[in-house]
KETORVO-868461 format. One record per residue: residue in three letters; x, y, z of N, C-alpha, C in turn. Coordinates in steps of 0.02 Angstrom, whole numbers, padded with zeros to 5 digits, always signed. Layout:
residues N
ALAXYZXYZXYZ...
end
This chain:
residues 320
MET+00326-00995+03354+00344-01022+03289+00414-00998+03269SER+00455-01043+03247+00523-01024+03229+00524-00980+03166LYS+00579-00944+03159+00585-00900+03100+00585-00940+03035ALA+00616-00998+03035+00619-01040+02975+00549-01063+02956ARG+00509-01080+03007+00441-01103+02992+00398-01046+02967GLN+00407-00985+02999+00370-00927+02975+00387-00910+02903SER+00451-00915+02886+00472-00901+02817+00441-00951+02769GLY+00437-01015+02789+00407-01065+02746+00333-01054+02737VAL+00299-01033+02789+00227-01018+02784+00215-00959+02738ARG+00255-00907+02746+00247-00848+02702+00258-00866+02629ALA+00309-00907+02615+00322-00928+02546+00264-00969+02519TYR+00236-01012+02562+00179-01054+02541+00118-01011+02524VAL+00104-00961+02568+00047-00917+02557+00058-00874+02494LYS+00120-00850+02486+00136-00810+02427+00126-00851+02363ASN+00147-00914+02364+00139-00957+02306+00065-00969+02290LEU+00024-00980+02343-00047-00988+02332-00078-00925+02302PHE-00056-00867+02329-00083-00803+02304-00066-00793+02230MET-00004-00807+02211+00017-00798+02142-00021-00846+02095ARG-00032-00908+02118-00069-00956+02077-00141-00933+02068ALA-00170-00904+02121-00239-00879+02116-00244-00819+02069MET-00191-00778+02068-00192-00717+02027-00174-00729+01954ARG-00145-00788+01940-00118-00800+01873-00169-00791+01817PRO-00231-00817+01824-00280-00806+01770-00295-00732+01757GLY-00293-00692+01810-00308-00621+01802-00252-00582+01768VAL-00190-00603+01779-00134-00566+01749-00115-00593+01681ALA-00143-00650+01660-00126-00678+01595-00138-00630+01538PRO-00197-00595+01535-00206-00547+01481-00153-00492+01481LEU-00132-00471+01541-00080-00419+01544-00014-00446+01516HIS+00002-00508+01533+00063-00538+01505+00059-00542+01429ALA+00000-00560+01403-00008-00564+01330+00001-00496+01297ARG-00027-00444+01328-00020-00376+01301+00053-00355+01302LEU+00088-00371+01356+00159-00353+01361+00200-00390+01307ASP+00182-00454+01295+00217-00492+01243+00206-00460+01175ARG+00143-00440+01160+00129-00408+01096+00166-00342+01089LEU+00167-00303+01145+00202-00239+01143+00276-00249+01131GLU+00305-00300+01163+00376-00314+01153+00390-00333+01081ALA+00345-00374+01051+00353-00393+00981+00348-00333+00935GLU+00300-00288+00948+00292-00227+00907+00353-00182+00913LEU+00379-00175+00974+00439-00134+00983+00499-00164+00947GLY+00504-00230+00949+00558-00263+00912+00553-00252+00838LEU+00491-00255+00811+00481-00242+00739+00497-00170+00722ALA+00478-00124+00767+00493-00053+00755+00568-00040+00754ARG+00604-00072+00801+00677-00064+00802+00709-00093+00738GLN+00682-00150+00716+00709-00181+00655+00696-00136+00595ARG+00636-00107+00590+00620-00061+00534+00665+00000+00537ALA+00675+00027+00597+00717+00087+00603+00789+00073+00581ALA+00815+00014+00600+00883-00004+00579+00887-00012+00504LYS+00835-00044+00475+00834-00054+00402+00830+00013+00366ASP+00788+00058+00390+00780+00124+00359+00846+00163+00362ARG+00879+00160+00420+00944+00196+00425+00994+00167+00376GLY+00995+00101+00369+01042+00070+00322+01028+00090+00251GLU+00964+00091+00232+00946+00111+00163+00962+00184+00149LEU+00947+00227+00197+00961+00298+00187+01036+00311+00183ASP+01075+00275+00223+01148+00281+00218+01173+00260+00149TYR+01143+00207+00122+01163+00185+00055+01149+00239+00003TRP+01090+00269+00005+01073+00321-00044+01117+00383-00035ARG+01134+00401+00027+01181+00458+00038+01248+00443+00004TRP+01272+00382+00016+01336+00364-00013+01333+00364-00089LEU+01279+00337-00117+01273+00332-00190+01266+00400-00223ILE+01228+00445-00192+01210+00508-00225+01257+00565-00206LYS+01276+00570-00143+01314+00628-00119+01388+00615-00108ARG+01406+00552-00102+01476+00537-00083+01514+00501-00139GLY+01488+00507-00200+01525+00480-00257+01516+00405-00267GLY+01468+00375-00233+01459+00303-00240+01439+00282-00310SER+01396+00321-00342+01374+00304-00410+01432+00307-00459GLU+01474+00358-00452+01532+00364-00496+01581+00305-00486LYS+01590+00285-00422+01635+00229-00408+01606+00163-00433GLN+01540+00155-00424+01509+00092-00440+01489+00085-00513HIS+01467+00141-00543+01439+00139-00610+01475+00183-00661GLY+01520+00225-00637+01559+00267-00682+01525+00332-00703GLU+01464+00345-00679+01428+00406-00696+01387+00429-00636PRO+01365+00493-00636+01325+00518-00580+01259+00480-00573PHE+01232+00482-00513+01171+00446-00497+01114+00463-00544ALA+01101+00528-00556+01044+00548-00597+01050+00523-00668VAL+01110+00519-00694+01121+00495-00762+01108+00419-00766VAL+01138+00382-00719+01132+00309-00720+01060+00288-00708PHE+01029+00313-00655+00961+00292-00639+00910+00319-00689GLY+00923+00378-00716+00878+00403-00768+00876+00358-00829ARG+00934+00332-00848+00938+00286-00905+00904+00219-00889TRP+00917+00193-00829+00885+00130-00809+00809+00136-00807GLN+00785+00189-00776+00712+00196-00768+00677+00209-00834ARG+00710+00245-00879+00681+00254-00945+00677+00188-00982HIS+00727+00146-00975+00726+00080-01007+00668+00039-00980ARG+00655+00043-00914+00600+00005-00884+00533+00030-00909LEU+00527+00095-00921+00465+00122-00947+00454+00101-01019LEU+00508+00099-01058+00502+00075-01128+00486+00000-01129LYS+00510-00036-01080+00493-00107-01075+00418-00116-01061LEU+00390-00071-01021+00318-00072-01009+00281-00060-01075ALA+00305-00014-01116+00274-00002-01181+00274-00065-01223GLU+00329-00104-01220+00333-00167-01257+00279-00215-01234TYR+00269-00221-01169+00218-00265-01142+00147-00242-01162LEU+00138-00175-01165+00072-00148-01182+00060-00149-01257GLY+00113-00158-01297+00105-00158-01369+00094-00089-01399ILE+00124-00038-01368+00117+00031-01393+00187+00057-01414PRO+00190+00110-01454+00254+00133-01479+00301+00157-01424GLN+00365+00143-01434+00416+00167-01388+00448+00232-01412ASP+00438+00249-01475+00470+00308-01504+00422+00367-01500ASN+00432+00416-01545+00394+00478-01542+00328+00477-01581ARG+00306+00419-01604+00243+00416-01639+00185+00431-01592PRO+00129+00457-01618+00071+00470-01575+00047+00405-01541GLY+00024+00413-01480+00001+00355-01442+00058+00316-01410ASN+00117+00347-01404+00174+00312-01376+00167+00308-01299ILE+00219+00281-01267+00216+00269-01195+00207+00334-01156ASP+00236+00389-01179+00229+00452-01143+00158+00479-01149ASP+00126+00471-01207+00056+00490-01213+00012+00447-01169TRP+00029+00383-01166-00009+00336-01124-00005+00357-01050CYS+00055+00373-01028+00065+00393-00958+00028+00457-00941LYS+00030+00505-00987+00000+00571-00974-00074+00566-00959ALA-00108+00515-00983-00180+00508-00974-00198+00465-00914ARG-00149+00445-00873-00163+00397-00819-00134+00418-00752SER-00165+00391-00699-00142+00402-00630-00099+00342-00609VAL-00045+00357-00573+00003+00304-00556+00025+00311-00483VAL+00039+00254-00452+00069+00252-00385+00128+00204-00389GLU+00187+00227-00365+00244+00182-00361+00259+00169-00287ILE+00263+00105-00269+00274+00084-00200+00347+00066-00191GLY+00378+00092-00137+00449+00082-00127+00489+00116-00181ALA+00474+00180-00191+00497+00216-00251+00571+00230-00251GLY+00603+00241-00193+00672+00263-00193+00678+00335-00217PRO+00739+00362-00219+00748+00432-00239+00745+00445-00314TYR+00743+00393-00355+00732+00401-00427+00683+00348-00450PRO+00618+00360-00443+00569+00308-00461+00562+00301-00536ALA+00535+00244-00556+00522+00232-00628+00473+00282-00656VAL+00425+00305-00614+00375+00352-00639+00405+00419-00659ALA+00465+00435-00634+00497+00498-00651+00524+00498-00722ALA+00525+00441-00756+00553+00436-00823+00502+00451-00878ALA+00439+00466-00859+00388+00483-00910+00400+00556-00932LYS+00414+00566-00996+00435+00632-01021+00379+00683-01018LYS+00316+00662-01023+00260+00709-01021+00222+00707-00955GLY+00249+00671-00906+00217+00666-00841+00157+00621-00842TRP+00117+00626-00788+00059+00584-00778-00002+00628-00761LYS-00060+00598-00765-00121+00633-00741-00115+00647-00666ARG-00097+00596-00628-00080+00602-00557-00022+00554-00544CYS+00027+00575-00504+00087+00536-00495+00108+00538-00422VAL+00107+00481-00387+00123+00477-00316+00177+00423-00306ALA+00229+00441-00268+00281+00394-00249+00276+00382-00174VAL+00271+00319-00154+00263+00300-00084+00327+00268-00059ASP+00354+00295-00004+00417+00267+00023+00423+00288+00096PRO+00441+00242+00141+00450+00261+00211+00507+00310+00223LEU+00552+00317+00174+00608+00364+00180+00596+00429+00142ALA+00535+00443+00123+00520+00502+00081+00545+00566+00114ARG+00534+00574+00179+00556+00635+00212+00632+00643+00208GLY+00668+00588+00218+00741+00591+00214+00764+00610+00144TYR+00732+00583+00092+00751+00601+00024+00743+00676+00012VAL+00687+00703+00035+00672+00773+00023+00717+00818+00064GLU+00721+00805+00130+00759+00850+00175+00833+00849+00161GLU+00860+00794+00136+00931+00789+00123+00949+00803+00050GLY+00899+00824+00011+00913+00843-00058+00936+00786-00102LEU+00908+00727-00094+00929+00669-00133+00889+00659-00197LEU+00835+00698-00206+00793+00688-00265+00820+00728-00324PRO+00825+00697-00383+00849+00733-00442+00793+00777-00471PRO+00810+00822-00517+00759+00866-00548+00702+00827-00582ALA+00715+00766-00606+00663+00727-00639+00604+00713-00593CYS+00615+00719-00526+00562+00705-00478+00521+00766-00459ASP+00532+00822-00492+00497+00884-00474+00421+00877-00480SER+00397+00836-00526+00325+00828-00535+00297+00767-00501VAL+00338+00734-00459+00317+00675-00422+00299+00694-00351THR+00240+00675-00327+00220+00688-00258+00241+00629-00214TYR+00283+00643-00165+00307+00591-00120+00264+00587-00057ILE+00249+00526-00035+00212+00513+00027+00255+00469+00071GLU+00265+00490+00133+00303+00449+00181+00255+00398+00212ALA+00261+00335+00192+00217+00283+00217+00247+00214+00202GLN+00225+00165+00241+00242+00095+00228+00197+00069+00173GLY+00223+00022+00133+00182-00006+00079+00123-00046+00104GLU+00125-00067+00168+00069-00106+00196+00009-00063+00212ASP+00017+00003+00216-00038+00047+00236-00028+00114+00203ILE-00057+00123+00144-00045+00182+00103-00104+00230+00110PRO-00093+00292+00130-00148+00339+00141-00174+00371+00076LEU-00200+00329+00033-00231+00351-00029-00298+00315-00036PRO-00347+00345-00070-00413+00313-00077-00411+00253-00123SER-00459+00208-00114-00466+00150-00158-00483+00173-00228ASN-00465+00131-00277-00478+00146-00348-00445+00211-00371PHE-00387+00226-00342-00352+00289-00357-00313+00285-00423ALA-00284+00226-00438-00233+00221-00489-00253+00178-00548ASP-00228+00197-00607-00231+00154-00666-00172+00106-00668LEU-00117+00125-00636-00056+00086-00637-00023+00090-00569VAL+00001+00033-00543+00043+00030-00484+00110+00000-00505VAL+00164+00034-00487+00232+00011-00503+00264-00013-00438CYS+00297-00071-00441+00333-00098-00383+00398-00128-00407GLU+00452-00090-00401+00517-00109-00427+00564-00128-00370ASN+00582-00192-00367+00632-00215-00318+00614-00192-00247CYS+00553-00205-00227+00529-00182-00163+00500-00238-00119LEU+00467-00287-00149+00425-00333-00111+00466-00376-00063ASP+00529-00391-00079+00570-00431-00034+00599-00389+00024HIS+00589-00323+00022+00614-00279+00075+00563-00266+00130VAL+00498-00275+00115+00446-00252+00161+00436-00302+00218SER+00397-00280+00269+00384-00323+00326+00330-00375+00311ASP+00280-00357+00270+00224-00401+00256+00206-00398+00182PRO+00237-00440+00140+00224-00436+00068+00150-00444+00050ALA+00115-00489+00084+00044-00500+00068+00003-00437+00079ALA+00019-00400+00132-00017-00337+00145-00003-00285+00091VAL+00058-00284+00066+00075-00236+00013+00037-00253-00051VAL+00032-00317-00068-00005-00337-00128-00079-00321-00120ARG-00106-00330-00059-00176-00311-00048-00186-00236-00058GLU-00138-00195-00039-00142-00124-00051-00139-00107-00125MET-00098-00143-00163-00098-00134-00236-00167-00146-00264PHE-00197-00202-00244-00264-00220-00269-00314-00166-00251ARG-00311-00141-00189-00359-00090-00166-00350-00025-00204LEU-00289-00004-00216-00275+00060-00248-00295+00061-00322LEU-00293+00003-00354-00306+00000-00426-00380+00004-00442LYS-00395+00039-00496-00462+00036-00525-00472-00034-00555PRO-00534-00057-00561-00545-00120-00598-00515-00116-00668GLY-00476-00167-00686-00441-00166-00750-00374-00132-00747GLY-00355-00105-00689-00290-00072-00682-00232-00121-00683LEU-00171-00096-00691-00112-00137-00703-00060-00130-00647VAL-00023-00184-00635+00036-00183-00592+00097-00198-00635TRP+00147-00153-00632+00211-00163-00666+00260-00182-00612PHE+00284-00244-00614+00316-00274-00555+00384-00305-00572PHE+00431-00295-00527+00496-00327-00533+00520-00348-00463VAL+00551-00407-00458+00580-00428-00394+00638-00475-00408ASP+00688-00474-00363+00742-00523-00366+00716-00591-00345LEU+00738-00644-00379+00724-00712-00358+00785-00739-00322SER+00775-00759-00259+00833-00775-00217+00812-00820-00159ASP+00860-00856-00132+00851-00894-00070+00884-00859-00011HIS+00916-00803-00024+00953-00768+00028+00908-00718+00065SER+00914-00716+00131+00878-00666+00171+00926-00633+00220ASP+00913-00570+00234+00948-00533+00285+00901-00479+00311TYR+00925-00435+00355+00880-00386+00385+00855-00336+00334MET+00891-00328+00278+00867-00283+00225+00820-00319+00177HIS+00825-00385+00173+00784-00426+00128+00753-00483+00168PRO+00704-00468+00212+00677-00519+00256+00634-00572+00222HIS+00611-00558+00160+00566-00605+00126+00591-00621+00056PRO+00639-00667+00050+00663-00685-00017+00606-00714-00058MET+00607-00700-00123+00552-00718-00167+00572-00774-00215THR+00524-00819-00227+00529-00870-00279+00471-00859-00328GLU+00474-00893-00385+00418-00887-00432+00353-00912-00401GLU+00357-00965-00361+00297-00992-00329+00269-00943-00279ARG+00311-00911-00240+00288-00863-00190+00255-00803-00224VAL+00284-00779-00278+00254-00723-00314+00185-00743-00341GLY+00180-00803-00368+00116-00827-00393+00063-00829-00339GLU+00082-00851-00279+00035-00853-00223+00012-00783-00204LEU+00059-00736-00201+00042-00668-00180-00005-00633-00229PHE+00005-00646-00294-00034-00610-00345-00090-00653-00374GLN-00114-00701-00337-00165-00746-00365-00231-00711-00380GLY-00243-00653-00350-00304-00616-00366-00299-00576-00430PHE-00241-00574-00463-00230-00536-00524-00229-00583-00584VAL-00236-00553-00643-00230-00588-00707-00161-00573-00736LEU-00124-00625-00753-00057-00615-00781-00062-00594-00854VAL-00033-00537-00870-00031-00512-00939+00032-00537-00974GLY+00088-00535-00939+00151-00558-00968+00205-00561-00915ARG+00254-00604-00925+00308-00611-00877+00371-00635-00912GLU+00428-00624-00879+00491-00650-00905+00542-00654-00849LEU+00587-00702-00855+00644-00706-00810+00702-00670-00844THR+00739-00632-00804+00793-00591-00832+00856-00601-00790PRO+00915-00599-00822+00977-00603-00783+00991-00540-00743HIS+00955-00486-00758+00965-00424-00721+00936-00431-00652LYS+00974-00414-00601+00952-00420-00533+00984-00366-00491ALA+00952-00348-00436+00977-00294-00394+01026-00319-00340HIS+01015-00380-00315+01057-00406-00261+01107-00457-00290PRO+01170-00453-00269+01220-00499-00297+01208-00572-00281LYS+01170-00587-00228+01157-00657-00210+01092-00684-00242ALA+01056-00641-00279+00998-00666-00316+01021-00704-00378HIS+00982-00754-00398+01002-00793-00457+00970-00767-00521SER+00917-00727-00516+00886-00697-00575+00835-00646-00551GLY+00804-00612-00599+00750-00566-00584+00686-00587-00619LEU+00629-00568-00591+00565-00583-00621+00529-00518-00638ARG+00511-00510-00701+00474-00451-00726+00404-00475-00746ALA+00353-00439-00723+00284-00460-00740+00239-00399-00746LEU+00190-00405-00790+00135-00358-00795+00071-00395-00777LEU+00034-00369-00728-00026-00403-00704-00084-00354-00706ARG-00144-00382-00712-00204-00340-00717-00254-00358-00662LYS-00281-00307-00631-00337-00318-00584-00399-00334-00626PRO-00436-00387-00609-00495-00404-00650-00544-00347-00655ALA-00573-00338-00715-00620-00283-00726-00683-00292-00685HIS-00699-00354-00666-00760-00367-00628-00746-00371-00553ALA-00686-00350-00531-00668-00355-00460-00718-00315-00418PRO-00738-00340-00359-00785-00304-00317-00753-00240-00290GLU-00796-00193-00275-00773-00130-00247-00741-00143-00179PRO-00684-00111-00163-00654-00120-00097-00700-00093-00042VAL-00698-00125+00016-00736-00102+00073-00697-00047+00107VAL-00728+00011+00115-00696+00068+00147-00730+00080+00214HIS-00692+00075+00268-00720+00085+00334-00715+00158+00353SER-00769+00194+00347-00768+00265+00362-00839+00288+00378ALA-00846+00351+00399-00911+00378+00414-00950+00386+00349PRO-01017+00378+00351-01057+00387+00290-01052+00458+00264ARG-01055+00464+00198-01053+00530+00168-01117+00568+00183PRO-01113+00634+00191-01175+00672+00201-01217+00671+00139ALA-01284+00674+00149-01330+00672+00092-01322+00734+00049THR-01326+00725-00016-01319+00782-00062-01383+00796-00100ARG-01433+00752-00095-01496+00762-00130-01551+00775-00079THR-01597+00817-00096-01653+00832-00052-01718+00824-00090GLY-01771+00813-00051-01837+00806-00082-01879+00868-00071VAL-01944+00858-00062-01990+00915-00052-01975+00949+00013ASN-01975+01017+00012-01963+01058+00072-01897+01042+00106GLY-01847+01019+00067-01781+01006+00096-01774+00939+00130ALA-01828+00899+00132-01824+00834+00165-01788+00784+00120LEU-01758+00734+00152-01724+00682+00113-01775+00640+00076PRO-01761+00618+00016-01808+00574-00020-01813+00508+00016PRO-01871+00475+00012-01879+00411+00046-01833+00359+00017ALA-01809+00314+00060-01765+00260+00037-01804+00214-00009PRO-01773+00187-00060-01808+00140-00104-01827+00077-00066ARG-01884+00049-00085-01907-00013-00053-01903-00070-00103PHE-01883-00128-00079-01872-00185-00123-01914-00244-00099ALA-01947-00278-00145-01982-00340-00129-01931-00396-00123ILE-01940-00438-00073-01893-00493-00060-01928-00558-00079ASP-01893-00600-00116-01922-00663-00139-01947-00703-00079ASP-02008-00734-00088-02038-00778-00038-02055-00742+00027GLU-02055-00677+00027-02074-00639+00086-02124-00586+00066GLU-02163-00565+00114-02212-00513+00100-02176-00447+00089ALA-02195-00412+00036-02164-00348+00021-02185-00297+00074PRO-02141-00249+00092-02160-00198+00141-02215-00154+00114PRO-02255-00124+00157-02310-00082+00135-02285-00021+00098PRO-02324+00005+00051-02303+00065+00014-02300+00125+00060PRO-02261+00176+00043-02256+00236+00086-02323+00271+00089GLN-02338+00300+00147-02400+00336+00157-02396+00405+00123PRO-02454+00429+00096-02454+00496+00065-02438+00550+00116GLU-02403+00601+00092-02383+00656+00136-02444+00698+00155ILE-02449+00718+00217-02503+00762+00241-02484+00834+00226LYS-02528+00869+00191-02513+00938+00174-02517+00982+00236VAL-02477+01034+00234-02473+01079+00292-02504+01146+00273ASN-02546+01174+00318-02579+01239+00306-02571+01281+00369SER-02539+01339+00362-02530+01386+00416-02496+01354+00476GLY-02449+01312+00462-02408+01285+00516-02437+01224+00549ARG-02501+01199+00530-02525+01138+00561-02560+01097+00508PRO-02563+01030+00516-02595+00986+00466-02668+01003+00456VAL-02691+00994+00395-02762+01005+00379-02805+00959+00421GLY-02859+00985+00452-02903+00944+00490-02881+00935+00562ALA-02823+00961+00579-02800+00954+00648-02838+01001+00694SER-02846+00982+00755-02882+01024+00804-02842+01085+00820SER-02877+01141+00832-02843+01203+00851-02827+01206+00924ASN-02854+01156+00963-02841+01156+01036-02769+01139+01050
end
């Protein structure tokens, strides 16, 4: 057999072998494709995080706030965040001044979580603090290690986490704050689901976002009024307004809203191991589980009476 013919036979056999193996390697190809997509998303997040942290370094440590706003970062953002908290008081219909029951008294009695908090969150503007106060941000470690947090944040607990997966228990908060964050995240719907999970029934979301058609790697999900309505359809709208104030120069306006989680909302499903029993019955045994009659079905038999124990064996039992 000539070398050319041998080469053609080998190529033919190799092609048959690869076609036969294709169904078996397809799952591997799919896994590799998913891994490549996940790595691409991780690289994109890392680039976005580096860009945001560089911006905060410039604004806080390199004179950016003075150049851009004419005053130091802590002064400018402290004034802005206090104004936002007073705006919340207006929506709630409670005093903004020093009268009893004002916004600071309201905050002191409640637990709050701010998502995408940045180095000066709105929750830091409460003069009397909060019952519990948590700021969630993927750059939290950078803020702390590089000394970017102002003294107003001394009573704020920072958690390094993405808004799509927050390591806090369900029904944790009376209020969730989300200021200029939702258009920055990778999955806005997942972040809104986390807001719903974190809130107690009847809890509130204090929300702001730029309305824009512009997208870039820092703002991958531009928001419209319709999109916001779709994302928060599980909430009850308390109040909203369009404002000319906006964070991005290419946004055409901002949307401010106060939303409420329905008081009758079902309890979130928590996937975890069952809690250990804390109640015991006679002789340390667990109490019997309650029995329920089911419509149109025979009810289960009643529990059998307990056999009394005497000297280590049941009464009437054989001694053999």
